N, C-alpha and C positions, 0 to 999 in steps of 0.2 A: 825941581823939574819944571820945564816950560810947558805951557798949555799945549803947544804943538806936539811935544813929546808925549803928553798924556793922551791926546787925541789919537796919535799914531799907535801908541801901545794898545789902547782900547780897540782900535780898528783891527790890529793883528790878533788880539784875543778873540774878537768876533770871527774873523776869517778862519782862524785855526779851529775854533770850537765848531763852526759850521762845517768846515772841511772834514773833521772827524765824525760829525753827525751824519753827513751824506755818505760816508763809508758804509753805513748800514745797508743802503741799497746795493752797493757794489759787492760786499762780502756775501750777501744772500744770493745775488745773481751768480757769482762765481761758484758758490756752493752748489746751487741748483744745476748749473750747466756743466761743471767740470768735476768738482770734488766728489759729488755723489756717484760719479761714474768710475772713480778710481777703484781698482781691485784691492783685495785684502793684502797684497804685497806692499801696498802704499799706506798701510794703517798708521804709521808714525806721522806721515805728512798730513793725513786726514785728521788725526787727533790734534796735531798742532794747529792746523787751520781752524778747526772747530773751537779750540780754546780762544784763539784770537777773535773769531767771529762772535763767540758768546760775549766776550768783553765789549766789543763794539756795539752789539745789539742791546745788551743790558744797559749801556750808558747813553743810548741814543737820545732819550728824553732829557737827561741831565745836560748833555752837550747842547741840545737845542735851546734849553732854558738859559744856559750860560751865554749862548750866542745872542739871544734876544735881549737879555739884560745888559750885556756889554754893548750891543749896538744902540740901545736906547740911551745909555750913559754917553757913549761916543757922540751920538746925535745931539743930545742936550748941551754937552760942553762945546761942541762945534757951533751950535746955534747961538749960544750965549757969547761966544767969542767971535762972532761974525765970520766963521770959517765954513759955512754951509755950502754944499755943492748939489747941483741937480742930480748928478749920478749917485751921490750918497743918499739923497732923499728917495730915489727910485729903489735903490738896493734895500734901504730900511723898510720901505713899504712892502716890498716883496717878502722880506724876512718876517715882518709882523703878520702878514697874511699866511705864510707857511706855518708859523707858530700857532696862529689861531686855528688853522685847519687841523694841525696836529693835536691841539687841545680838544677840539671838537671830536675828532676821531677816537682819541684815546679815552676820553672821560665822558662824553655825551652820547655819541652814536655807537661806538664800540663795534662797528661792523668794518672789519679790516679788508673788505673787498668792495667798498663803495666808491662812488665818484669822488668823494673828498680825498681818498688816497691817491687817485690818479692825478688830481689837481695838486696835491701836496708834493708829489714827485716831479711833475712837469715844472712847477714853479721853483722847485729846488734847483733844477738844472738851469732855469732862466736866471736864478740868483747867482749861480756860478759865473755866468757871463756878466751879470751886472756888477759883481764884486771885481772881476777882472778889469772891466772898463773903468770903474771907480778908482781902483788902485793905479791904473796907468794914467 
């Protein structure tokens, strides 16, 4: 396997794991705005949605952890092989900050309504844009 292929693979592992992690926000939002308002005649749809939502929410921290470790490995290999890019550095810094905020909120602060959560979410959307720019 070539270095470029390994860097690319790790980049995609990072993007996919982050993409699955950010689904946490969307499934909760959809549940709150739409699924909770469905009547009893839609019970099967509600139950299926909530099973999927539970799986995504349960694995949010794991997926974020996979994303940070894969981006760090991606970055180190790119740096050591002189394939570093400014857009990649920006995306990696954003991801590290998001991860740090997540660790802070989940294990130190434990207040799920604080400013850290708002920043965690806003930066996650900024990271979506940064990853898109980096890949392009």
